[in-house]
Backbone bond lengths (Angstrom), bond angles and torsions (degrees), N, CA, C in turn:
res aa  C-N    CA-C-N  psi(-1)  N-CA   C-N-CA  omega(-1)  CA-C   N-CA-C  phi
1 M - - - 1.453 - - 1.525 112.49 -
2 P 1.328 119.81 -27.00 1.468 118.92 179.21 1.530 112.45 -58.65
3 F 1.332 117.08 -32.00 1.462 120.20 179.71 1.527 110.44 -60.42
4 I 1.326 116.72 -46.77 1.465 121.06 -179.33 1.527 109.91 -65.59
5 T 1.309 116.83 -44.04 1.462 120.97 178.83 1.520 110.74 -60.92
6 D 1.319 116.73 -43.83 1.473 120.70 178.85 1.518 111.02 -62.21
7 R 1.330 118.03 -43.07 1.469 121.33 -179.91 1.521 110.63 -65.87
8 F 1.341 116.46 -39.90 1.462 119.98 179.77 1.524 110.03 -66.10
9 D 1.316 117.35 -42.10 1.472 120.78 177.36 1.522 110.59 -62.97
10 E 1.329 116.64 -39.72 1.463 121.30 177.68 1.533 110.30 -63.20
11 L 1.330 116.18 -42.32 1.459 121.25 177.47 1.530 110.55 -60.27
12 K 1.324 117.09 -47.15 1.465 120.63 179.40 1.523 111.37 -61.18
13 N 1.320 118.14 -40.82 1.469 121.24 178.38 1.523 111.29 -64.71
14 N 1.331 116.87 -41.58 1.458 120.31 178.62 1.521 111.90 -66.56
15 I 1.316 116.70 -36.68 1.464 120.36 176.89 1.529 110.32 -66.35
16 R 1.325 117.74 -39.49 1.468 120.71 175.76 1.531 110.52 -61.52
17 S 1.325 116.77 -40.89 1.465 120.75 177.62 1.531 110.83 -63.53
18 L 1.327 116.75 -44.16 1.459 121.07 177.09 1.522 110.33 -60.09
19 N 1.327 116.94 -44.14 1.456 121.69 179.04 1.522 110.77 -58.69
20 T 1.331 117.15 -43.50 1.463 121.11 179.09 1.523 110.57 -61.85
21 I 1.323 116.23 -44.92 1.472 120.50 179.12 1.530 110.48 -61.41
22 L 1.336 116.02 -47.72 1.468 119.76 -177.62 1.524 112.42 -63.39
23 T 1.324 116.90 -42.20 1.463 119.33 -175.53 1.530 112.82 -76.05
24 H 1.325 117.33 -14.09 1.463 120.30 177.57 1.532 112.33 -104.49
25 T 1.318 116.50 12.64 1.458 122.16 -179.87 1.522 108.84 -107.36
26 Q 1.301 116.75 134.96 1.462 120.53 176.65 1.533 108.42 -83.84
27 P 1.331 117.77 114.83 1.465 119.20 -177.16 1.528 111.87 -73.72
28 L 1.326 115.73 142.72 1.459 120.92 172.30 1.522 109.70 -76.33
29 A 1.323 115.41 -40.90 1.462 122.41 176.36 1.520 107.27 -156.27
30 A 1.313 116.49 133.37 1.465 119.87 179.75 1.526 109.48 -151.61
31 L 1.308 115.69 134.53 1.467 123.23 175.41 1.518 108.37 -131.93
32 A 1.313 116.98 141.42 1.462 121.48 174.79 1.522 108.66 -141.49
33 Y 1.307 114.69 137.79 1.459 122.65 176.28 1.519 107.14 -125.53
34 P 1.340 118.17 94.81 1.474 120.07 -177.53 1.527 111.68 -59.26
35 L 1.318 114.75 140.36 1.458 121.94 177.31 1.523 108.86 -103.40
36 P 1.323 117.31 154.88 1.460 118.95 177.89 1.524 110.94 -66.22
37 C 1.316 115.97 143.40 1.463 120.80 175.82 1.522 108.50 -72.64
38 T 1.309 116.80 154.75 1.457 122.58 179.18 1.515 109.40 -111.95
39 S 1.308 116.44 127.12 1.456 121.17 178.61 1.521 110.21 -72.01
40 K 1.317 115.77 149.16 1.460 120.61 177.74 1.528 108.91 -59.76
41 G 1.306 114.86 133.03 1.459 120.53 -178.46 1.522 113.19 91.73
42 M 1.336 116.41 -11.39 1.465 121.07 -178.50 1.531 111.86 -108.14
43 E 1.335 117.04 10.26 1.460 121.17 -174.48 1.531 113.21 -60.92
44 S 1.326 117.55 -27.57 1.469 121.06 -176.87 1.527 113.01 -91.30
45 E 1.322 116.64 -7.49 1.466 120.08 -178.69 1.526 110.18 -75.30
46 P 1.330 116.10 137.15 1.467 118.03 179.11 1.528 111.34 -69.17
47 V 1.312 115.97 144.72 1.463 121.67 174.81 1.519 106.23 -93.41
48 K 1.318 116.54 122.13 1.459 120.57 -174.53 1.518 112.86 -90.41
49 Y 1.340 117.13 -24.32 1.459 119.69 -177.33 1.523 109.79 -152.02
50 I 1.304 116.15 134.17 1.459 121.76 174.18 1.519 106.93 -126.32
51 A 1.317 115.88 117.95 1.460 120.55 177.10 1.524 108.07 -76.01
52 A 1.329 116.38 120.02 1.460 120.44 -179.34 1.526 109.08 -83.45
53 E 1.305 115.67 113.65 1.457 121.56 177.20 1.527 107.23 -121.25
54 E 1.318 115.97 110.16 1.462 120.89 -175.47 1.527 110.84 -84.56
55 H 1.315 115.04 133.55 1.460 121.88 172.99 1.523 106.72 -121.53
56 T 1.322 116.27 141.43 1.460 120.73 -177.50 1.520 110.60 -126.19
57 G 1.324 115.12 167.24 1.454 121.56 173.37 1.519 113.97 61.46
58 H 1.330 114.66 -140.55 1.462 120.46 -174.69 1.532 112.05 -62.76
59 K 1.325 117.63 -35.74 1.471 121.19 178.23 1.529 110.39 -61.93
60 A 1.328 117.67 -39.30 1.457 121.55 177.96 1.526 110.90 -63.71
61 V 1.330 116.60 -41.19 1.465 120.76 178.53 1.523 110.29 -65.64
62 E 1.329 117.56 -42.14 1.470 121.29 178.44 1.524 110.97 -60.54
63 L 1.328 117.14 -43.33 1.468 120.94 178.97 1.520 111.48 -63.58
64 A 1.321 116.50 -44.64 1.468 120.23 179.11 1.522 110.60 -63.12
65 A 1.331 116.84 -43.99 1.467 120.86 -179.83 1.524 110.84 -62.86
66 S 1.321 117.61 -38.87 1.468 119.93 -179.32 1.524 111.34 -67.15
67 C 1.331 117.78 -30.66 1.470 120.43 179.19 1.526 112.04 -67.66
68 Y 1.329 117.18 -31.48 1.465 119.94 176.46 1.527 111.07 -62.61
69 Q 1.335 116.79 -27.23 1.456 120.47 -177.48 1.526 112.93 -86.71
70 D 1.309 117.79 -8.00 1.464 122.01 -177.96 1.533 109.00 -86.19
71 L 1.341 116.42 81.16 1.464 121.75 -173.81 1.523 113.89 -93.49
72 Y 1.305 117.90 -6.82 1.459 120.74 -173.47 1.520 110.73 -117.13
73 I 1.324 115.87 145.35 1.457 121.12 171.69 1.524 105.84 -88.26
74 R 1.316 115.69 121.27 1.470 120.64 -178.15 1.519 109.65 -111.23
75 K 1.318 116.03 148.35 1.469 119.72 175.36 1.533 107.30 -76.85
76 R 1.329 115.88 114.21 1.452 120.97 177.93 1.510 108.51 -164.90
77 A 1.296 115.37 161.10 1.459 120.45 177.30 1.517 108.84 -73.94
78 F 1.324 116.50 162.71 1.459 119.73 177.41 1.512 109.19 -59.16
79 K 1.303 116.58 132.04 1.456 122.96 172.92 1.515 107.36 -161.41
80 Q 1.299 116.16 165.87 1.458 119.35 -179.77 1.506 110.24 -71.29
81 C 1.317 116.12 140.82 1.459 120.80 172.94 1.512 108.05 -70.72
82 A 1.292 115.38 142.06 1.468 118.70 179.47 1.501 110.49 -80.27
């Protein structure tokens, strides 16, 4: 099991590095439309409505970078990912 744990820790460290690079880069063009999070056990349920909220520029890059760090399925109601 240490092998899997080591690889997962390595993945998390690399994602943190990517996040740092992305958040310190000035985007030429960036758009992000956050999607609702899915609660554990609700993955097969159809989504009936998605509110389209457009983010541009640095905020769009920050949102995209934060999604790379969301590696776990958490029990929570539908809400926008930060």
